[in-house]
KEKE-3310 file (N, C-alpha, C; in steps of 0.2 Angstrom, whole numbers, plus 5000, padded with zeros to 4 digits):
npx = (5004:5003:5010:5000:4986:4989:4991:4978:4971:4978:4975:4961:4961:4967:4958:4946:4952:4952:4940:4937:4946:4942:4934:4943:4952:4943:4940:4952:4954:4942:4945:4956:4951:4943:4952:4959:4949:4947:4960:4958:4947:4945:4937:4925:4920:4911:4913:4919:4925:4930:4943:4944:4939:4927:4926:4914:4915:4908:4900:4907:4910:4917:4926:4936:4946:4952:4963:4964:4979:4991:4998:4995:4986:4982:4980:4971:4965:4958:4944:4934:4917:4911:4920:4926:4922:4931:4944:4955:4958:4969:4979:4979)
npy = (4994:5011:5026:5036:5031:5023:5034:5039:5029:5029:5042:5041:5031:5037:5047:5040:5034:5044:5044:5031:5017:5004:5006:5012:5001:4992:4998:4997:4983:4980:4986:4979:4967:4970:4974:4962:4955:4962:4959:4946:4944:4955:4959:4958:4969:4984:4994:5011:5023:5026:5019:5013:5004:5002:4998:4997:5000:4991:4996:5008:5024:5023:5020:5009:5014:5007:5001:4989:4982:4975:4965:4967:4975:4991:5002:5016:5025:5026:5031:5044:5045:5058:5066:5077:5069:5067:5069:5061:5058:5063:5054:5044)
npz = (5000:4996:5003:5005:5006:5017:5026:5026:5033:5045:5050:5052:5061:5072:5074:5078:5090:5099:5104:5107:5111:5108:5097:5088:5086:5081:5069:5062:5061:5053:5041:5037:5035:5024:5014:5013:5006:4995:4989:4986:4978:4967:4956:4961:4966:4964:4949:4950:4945:4928:4929:4941:4956:4969:4986:4999:5016:5028:5043:5046:5040:5027:5012:5001:4989:4974:4961:4948:4943:4931:4938:4951:4965:4967:4980:4981:4990:5006:5009:5017:5018:5019:5015:5001:4986:4976:4980:4980:4967:4961:4964:4955)
capx = (5000:5007:5009:4994:4981:4991:4990:4971:4970:4981:4971:4955:4962:4968:4951:4942:4955:4950:4933:4937:4951:4939:4931:4949:4954:4938:4941:4958:4952:4937:4948:4960:4946:4941:4958:4960:4943:4949:4965:4956:4942:4945:4932:4918:4918:4908:4916:4918:4926:4932:4949:4944:4933:4926:4923:4911:4917:4903:4900:4911:4909:4923:4927:4942:4946:4958:4964:4967:4984:4993:5000:4994:4980:4984:4975:4972:4962:4953:4941:4928:4911:4909:4925:4925:4922:4936:4950:4960:4959:4976:4983:4979)
capy = (5000:5017:5030:5041:5027:5022:5040:5039:5024:5031:5047:5038:5027:5042:5051:5035:5033:5050:5042:5024:5012:4998:5008:5012:4994:4989:5001:4994:4976:4979:4988:4974:4962:4972:4974:4955:4953:4965:4956:4939:4945:4963:4961:4957:4976:4988:5000:5017:5027:5022:5015:5011:5000:5004:4994:5001:4997:4991:4999:5014:5028:5024:5016:5008:5015:5004:5000:4983:4982:4969:4959:4969:4979:4998:5005:5023:5029:5024:5038:5045:5046:5065:5070:5078:5063:5066:5072:5056:5056:5065:5049:5039)
capz = (5000:4996:5009:5005:5009:5024:5030:5027:5039:5052:5052:5054:5068:5077:5076:5082:5096:5103:5107:5110:5108:5105:5090:5084:5084:5076:5062:5059:5059:5048:5035:5035:5032:5017:5010:5011:5001:4988:4986:4984:4972:4966:4952:4964:4968:4958:4946:4953:4940:4923:4930:4948:4959:4976:4991:5004:5022:5033:5050:5046:5034:5023:5006:4999:4981:4971:4954:4947:4938:4928:4943:4958:4966:4969:4984:4980:4996:5011:5009:5021:5014:5019:5012:4994:4983:4971:4983:4979:4960:4958:4966:4950)
cpx = (5004:5005:5003:4988:4982:4990:4982:4969:4972:4977:4965:4956:4963:4962:4947:4945:4954:4944:4934:4942:4948:4937:4937:4951:4949:4938:4947:4957:4947:4940:4953:4956:4944:4947:4960:4955:4945:4955:4963:4952:4941:4939:4925:4915:4916:4913:4914:4919:4928:4938:4949:4938:4933:4923:4921:4912:4911:4904:4904:4910:4915:4922:4934:4942:4952:4957:4967:4973:4986:4994:4999:4988:4984:4979:4976:4970:4958:4949:4934:4923:4909:4914:4924:4926:4928:4943:4956:4962:4966:4981:4984:4985)
cpy = (5006:5021:5034:5037:5025:5028:5040:5035:5026:5037:5045:5035:5032:5046:5046:5034:5038:5048:5036:5020:5006:5000:5009:5006:4990:4991:4998:4987:4975:4981:4983:4968:4963:4972:4966:4953:4956:4961:4949:4940:4952:4964:4960:4964:4980:4993:5006:5023:5023:5017:5012:5007:5003:4999:4998:4997:4997:4994:5005:5018:5029:5019:5015:5009:5011:5003:4993:4984:4976:4963:4961:4973:4986:5001:5012:5027:5025:5030:5038:5047:5054:5069:5071:5072:5062:5068:5067:5055:5058:5060:5044:5040)
cpz = (5000:5002:5010:5008:5016:5029:5031:5033:5045:5054:5055:5061:5073:5079:5080:5089:5101:5107:5111:5107:5105:5098:5085:5081:5079:5069:5058:5057:5053:5041:5033:5032:5025:5012:5008:5006:4995:4985:4983:4978:4970:4961:4955:4966:4962:4955:4949:4948:4934:4924:4937:4950:4966:4980:4997:5011:5026:5040:5051:5039:5029:5017:5004:4991:4979:4964:4953:4942:4936:4933:4950:4958:4969:4973:4984:4986:5000:5013:5013:5017:5014:5016:5004:4990:4979:4974:4981:4972:4958:4960:4960:4945)
residu = (MET:SER:PRO:ARG:PRO:GLN:TYR:ASP:ILE:GLU:ASP:ALA:TYR:ALA:TRP:TYR:LEU:GLN:SER:SER:GLU:ILE:ALA:ALA:ASN:ASN:PHE:LEU:SER:THR:VAL:ALA:ILE:TYR:LEU:GLU:ARG:ILE:SER:ARG:ARG:PRO:GLN:SER:PHE:ALA:LEU:TYR:THR:ARG:ARG:THR:ARG:ARG:CYS:VAL:VAL:SER:LYS:PHE:PRO:TYR:SER:VAL:ILE:PHE:GLN:GLU:GLN:ALA:ILE:SER:ILE:LEU:ILE:LEU:ALA:VAL:ALA:HIS:ALA:LYS:ARG:HIS:PRO:SER:TYR:TRP:LYS:LYS:ARG:THR)
# end
């Protein structure tokens, strides 16, 4: 994972940690589950833009935006639902 999506995760974790360590840890484990699902079956997630797919994270207002590449998956963002929807597009 590139540094920018990692920062998205760390930023969200820090925000949840202000309220609850349990919530923060649940966020991390939930995102990890979805990253694993993406790695196993990327085409099972809906197209989001012409070159990306989106995985909506249950229980949290986040989506994982990713691109399928020839031999890998590129995670572009772990995006909050209330943030400007295209802030991550310059990462492609």
